[in-house]
N, C-alpha and C positions, 0 to 999 in steps of 0.2 A: 520681939526682935531676935531673941536668942533662938526661938524655934525656927525662924526663917533661915538663920545662919546654918543651923543643923541640917535643915532640909536641903539647902543648896550644897552643903558638903556631901550629903548622901548621893544626890544626883550626880555630882562631879565624880564621885568614886565609881558609880554605875557606868557612866559614860566612859571613864578611863578603862574600866574592865572590858566593856564591849569593844572599845577600840583596840585594846590589846588582843582580844579574842579574834577580831577580824583580820588583823595584820600579822598575827603571830601563829598562823596555821602551821601545824607540824607536818612536814613532808617526809616521805620514806624514800630511801635509795636502795632498799632491799631488792635484789634481782628477782626474788620470788613474788614480789608485789607488782603484778602486771595488769594489763587491761583485759576486758572481756567484751564480746561483740554480739549484737543481735542476730548476726548471720555470719557465716564464713565465706559466702560468695554472693556477689551482686550479679544477677543475670538479666540482660536485656533481651527482648524478643528481636526479630529481624529488623535491622536498621538499614534504611536506604542511604547509600553514600551521598554525601553533601547535603543531607537533611538531618537537622538536629533532632534529638530525642526528648521525650518527657524525662523529668528528673526523678531518679530513684534515690532512696536514702537508707541509711542504717544508723544505729546508735552505738556509741562507744561508752562502756561503763567502767567506772572505778569502784569495784566492790570491796576495796580495802578500807580499813579504819583510819587510814591516814591519806593525806593528799599525795598526788603524784605529779611529777613534771614530765610531760611528754616532750622529749627533746626535739622530735621532728615527725612529720607525717608527709609522705611523698609518694608520687606515682613512680613505680619502678621503671616504666618505659614510656614516659609522657611524650617523648619526641616522636614516637612512631605509632602508638596505639590509637590516639584520637579521643581518649577519655579525658574528662576534666573534673576536678573536685573542688568542693567548697567545704572547708573544715571550720565549723563553728563561726561562720561568717567571713572567714579568710579564704579568698579565691586564689587559685594558682596551682602549679604542679607540686608545690611544697609549702608546708605551713609549720609553724612552731617557732620557739617552744610554747607549749600550752600547759597551764596549770589546771588540774582537775581535782576538785575537792573530794574528800572521802564520801563514798556512797552517792556520788554525783554522776552525771552523764552528759554527753554532747552528741550533736548530729553531724554526720558527714553526708553531703549531697554529691551525687555522681551524674554526669551527663556524658553523652557520646556524640561525636561528629566524625564519622569515618571517611577517609579519603577514597575517591574512586580507584578502582584497579581494572585490569584487563580480564578478570575472572567473571564468567557469566553465572555460575552457580553460587549459592550462599557460601561465605567463607568465615571461619571462626577468627575472632579477634580477642586476644587475652591481655590482661595486665593485672597488676596487684597494687594495693595501697599498703605501704610499709610504715608501721608505727615503731618508733624507737623509744623505749621507756626503761629507765634504770639500766641502760646498756643492753636490754633485751629487744630483739627484733620480733615483731608479730606482723602478720599480713592478712588482708581480706582480698580474695580473688575477685576479678571482674571479667565477665564474659559477654560477648555479643556476637551475633551473626550479621555480617555486612552483606548487603545485596546491591549490586550495581543494577541500574534500571535505565530505560530510555525515558527521558523526562521531557514532557511537553508543558511549556508555560505560555501564558498570554493568548491562548486559543490556537489550537492546531487544526488546520484545514487539510483534508485529504482530497486532492483534486484529480488524481489519476488512480487507476486500479492499483491497490496496495495490499500486501500480505503481512500481517503480524504473526510472528512465531513465538514459541516458548523459550527461545534462546535467552532472552531477558524479559522481565516484566516491564510494563509500561506504567509510568507514574504521571497522571494527568492532573494539572493544577487548576485549570480554568474550564476548558471545553475541548472536545474532540468532535469535529464536524466533517461528515462525509458529503462532499459536494455532489450536485446533480451529475449524472452520467459516470460517476465513479463508484467502484465496488471495493469495500473493505472486507478482506477475508481474514479470519482468525483461525489458525490451525490448532490442533489438539494441544492442550496444556497452556495456551496463552492466558495471561492474567493481566487485567487492567485494574490498577489501583487508582481510585479517584479521590481527590482531596475534598475537603468540605465545600459543598455547593457546586463542585465540578459536575459536568454532565456530558452526555453523548447525544449528538443530533445526527440523524441519517436523512439526508435529502437524496442520496443516491441509493446504494444497496449495501446491506450487511449480511455476510455469510459467515456465521460462527459455527464451526463444525469440530466439536470435541469428540471424545470417545468415552466409554463407560469408565475407564481407568484414568483418563486425562481430560477432564472437563475444561472448557473455556470458562474463566471466572471474571465477573465484574463485582468489585467490592470497594469498601472504603480503604484509605491508606493508613489508618491507625492500626499498628500491629502490637500495641502495648495493652495493658490492662487498666480498667477502672479500679478494680479491687483485685487481690491476688487470684481469685477464681472467676473473675468476670471480665473477659476481653471486650474491648471496644467493638470488635467485630460482631458481637452478639446484639449490638444496638441497631435500631433503625435510625434514619436521618443522618448517616455518616457522609453522604454525598448526594448529588441531585437525582438523576435518573436517566432514562433513555427515551428519546423522542423520535418518532418516525414522521417525517414531513408529508405533505399532501401528494407529492409526486414520487414518493418512494414505494416501490413494489418488489415482490419476489424476494423478500427478506427471509432468511432461514436461520433458526437457532436450533442446533442439535447438540445434545449433551452440554448445555450451558448451565452455569450456576450464578445467578444474579441475586445479591442480597445486601441488606443494610442501607437502602436508598431512602430518599425523602419523598419522592413522588412516583416511583416505580416506572412502568412503561406507559408512555402516552402515544396514542396513534391518531394522527390528524385525519379529518374527513377526506375520503378518496372515492375512487370508482369501485363500487361494491362488487362488480363482476370480476375484478382482478385480485389475485392473492396478494395480500399486504404483508402478512407475517405468519409464518408457520413455526410453531414450537414443537420440538420432538425430544422426549427424554430429558426435559429441562426442568430446572428448579428456579422459581421466582419467589423470593422469601423476604419477609420483614421490611415492609415499606411504612413510612410514617403516615402516609395518606393512602390513596387508592393504590392497589397493587398493579392492576392493568386497567387502563381507561381508554376507550376507543369510541369513535363516532363515524357512522356510515363507512365502514371498512370491512374487508373480509379477513378474518383472523381465525386460525385453527390451532388446536393443541392436542397432542397425542402423548400419552405416557408422561404427563407433566405433574409436578407438585407446585401448587399455587397456594401459598400459606402465609398467614400472619400479616395483617395490615391495620393501620389506624383508621382507614376508610374501607371501601368495598374491595373485595378480592377481584371481582369483575364488575366494572361500571361501563356498560355497553349501551350505546344509543343507536338504534336502527342498523346494527351490524349483521353480517351474515357469518356465523361462526359455528363450529362444532368442537366439542371437547370430549375425547374418547379415552377411557382408562386414565382418568385424572384424579388426583387427591386435592380437593378444594376445601381447605380447613383454616378457619380464623381463630387461633388461640392466642392472639396478640396480648402481650403482657406489659406493654409500656404505657398504656392508657386505657381508659374505659372504651369499650367498643360500642359506638352509638350509631354506626352505619350498617345496614344490612350487608350480608356477605355477597349477595348478588343484587345488583341494581340493573334491571333490564327495561329500557324505555323505547317506545315507538316501534312495537312489533306487530302492529295491526296489518293483516293482509290487505293488499290493494288489487282490485280486479284489473286495473289499467296497467299494471306492472308485470313484466314477464316473471315466471317463477324463479329463474336464476338470479333475478335482480331484487327479489323480495328480502327484506330483513328476516332472519331466521336464527333461532338459538336452539342447538341440540347438545345435550350432555348425556353421555351414556356410559354404563359400566364404571361409574365414578362415585367417590365418596364426597359428600357435601356436608360440612358440619361447621358450627360456629358457637362461640360463647355469647354472641349477641343475637340479632335478628337474622333469620334465614334469607328472606327476600323483602324487597320494598313492599309495603302493604298495598297491593293493587290486585284487581281481578285480572287473571291471565286467561280466563276461559275464552276460546276463540282466537287467541293470539298464536303466532308462529313460534311457540316456546314448547320444547319437549324434554322431559326427563325420562330416560329409559334405563331400567335395571340399575338404579342408583340407590345408595344407602344414605339415609338421613338420621340425624339424632333427634330431630323434632317430631312431634306427633302429626299425623296426616293420613291421607288415604289416596289410593289411585283414582284417576279420572282420565279424561282424554288427553291431558297434558302430562300426567304422571303414569307411566306404564311399568308394571312389574317391579315396583320399588320396595325397598325395605325401610320401614318407618320406626322411629323411636328406638334406635339401637346405637349403643356406643361402638364406634369402629375399633376400639381397643388398639390404639397406637402404642408403639414401644415406649416413647417418652413424650410427655405433654407439658413440659415447662419447669419441672423441678430443677432448681439450680440453673434455670434459664436454658436448659438443654431440651431440644426437640428432635424427635425421630419419628417421622410419619409413616414408617413401615408398619404393617399390621402384625399382631401377635398371633399365636396359635389359636387362641380362643375367639378371634374376631369373626363376627357374623358376615364379614365381607368375603370370607373364604369360599371359593367355588360357588359363588352366587351371581356371577356375571353371565352375560349372553355370549354364545359363540358366534353370533351374527356379526360382531364387531371385530373379530380376529382376522387380520390380513397382514400383508408384509410390513406395514407400518407399526402395528401393535403386536407383532410376533414376539418381541422382547420387551421387558418392562423398563422402568426408569433407570434401573441399574444394569441393564443389558442382559438380564436373566430371561431365558426363553419361557414363554407361556406354553401351556399344554397343547399338544397337537393330536391327542388321542380321543378327542371328543369330550374330555372332561371340561366342565364349566370353569372359566378362568376366575381368578379372584377379582373382586371389584376394587378399583383404585389404581394408582400409578405403579404400585409394586406388588409382585407376587410374594406370597409368604414363603420364606425359606427357613430352615432350621438355623437358629443362631449359632455362630461359632465363637471361639474365644476372642477372635479379633473384633467382633461386633460389640464387645462390652463397652459401655459408656463410662 
C-alpha cells in the first residue's frame, strides 16, 4: 500500500511539472527576436482575371530560443490587390495575435483573384503580407501578372465569319464550334487557352495564320507549376483537342503552335480529292493519345514539327497526304510508348479509282524517330507509301518504298527531355545536315519551321523541319 501511495505521488508530481511546462512557456519581447521566412517574395504566374489561382504557400519560422507573440499578420492592400491569405488556419485579410513556440514554424497560404480591367496586355499586381512581432514590422512581397481575356463558357458557336486577334487571349471553358459555312480566322499572335476537357470543333473553316515571331497558339489554361521547375504547360492532357468535321475543307494552319492536348487533331472522313487541312511551319506537340488521326481525307504538312504522343504521331487510314521537311519524333515521357509512331492503314492501290483519288502517303526530307516502334508491323511492299531522303534511327535498308534514306543514325537534337525540356532543332553534328534532296525545295519549303531561309545555291538542304543555324546566346535553354 505504501509503495502505491509513493507511485501515485511521483506521477502527480510529473503531471504537475508537465502541465507547468506546457502553460508557462517563456515569451520574449526583445525587438531583435523576430521572424524569418522561407521566401521574401511569393510570385504567381499569369492569372486570368475573374479566375482563381492555385494556392501558394510559405513558412514562417521562429528561430529564437523563446516563444514569440505575433501581434498581427495582414495584407497591406487587401481592398485593392485581390490577394487572400490563410495564416495557420485563420482566413481573412488580417490574423492574430498568434503565439509561435521557440524553434517552431507555421504556414501561410496565398491565393489570388484579380478583378478585370480595361487593359489588354498583362499588368503587374503587387501587395505584401505584413507581420508585426515585438513592435517590429516585417513583410513578404506578393506579385502576380493579371491578364484580361475573352471568356467563353457553356459552349461558344461561331455562326458567321469571325476574326480573333491578339488584342486579348481567349479562354475557352467548354467548347468552341465553328458552324458550317462560317470561317474563323486567327491572326498572328492569337492565343486560345483551353480549360480541362475543352475542345475546338470545325464544321466550317479555320484559317490560323501566324508568323515566325508571333505564332497562333492553342494550349491549356494552367499557367502555374506542378513543381518549381515543372510548369503544367509541359504536361499532355491539359485540354481536349481540335476536330475537323466531315464537311470542313480548305483549313490552313500557318505558324501555329498546338500543345498539351488529350487527343490532338482529329479529322473526320471526307472527300479525298479536296484539301482538308494544310499545316505549314507549325508545331503539334505533346498529346496524351494520337497526335494527328485522320480517315479518308487529304491532309498535308510542310516544315512541321510533329512530336511526342502517348499514341501514334500519325494515325492515318486511307488518306492522301504528303509531309515535306518535317520532324516526326516521339520522345514522349509521360507514359510507356506502346503505339508505333506511324500507323498507316488501307493504302493498297485500286485500279478502279483515279490516281488523284487513291490513298497515298509521301514523306520526304524528314526526320522520323521514336523511343517505341517505328511503324505498325505490316508489309508495305506494293502500297502507295513512300519515304524519300528521310533519316531514321532504326535499322533498315532502301527498297521501292524507301528511297535514298539514312538508317540507324541519331538525329542529334538540341534537347531530348532532360528536365522535361525538348528542342527538336538539329545540332552541328547531326547527320541530317545537307542530306536532303533539292527536288522538294519550292516556295512552300523555301523557309524552315522558324522562318529561316533554306539554301538556294544548289547546296542540299538539311533534313527535317529546321535548318541548322549557329546557336546564339538567346538560344540557351
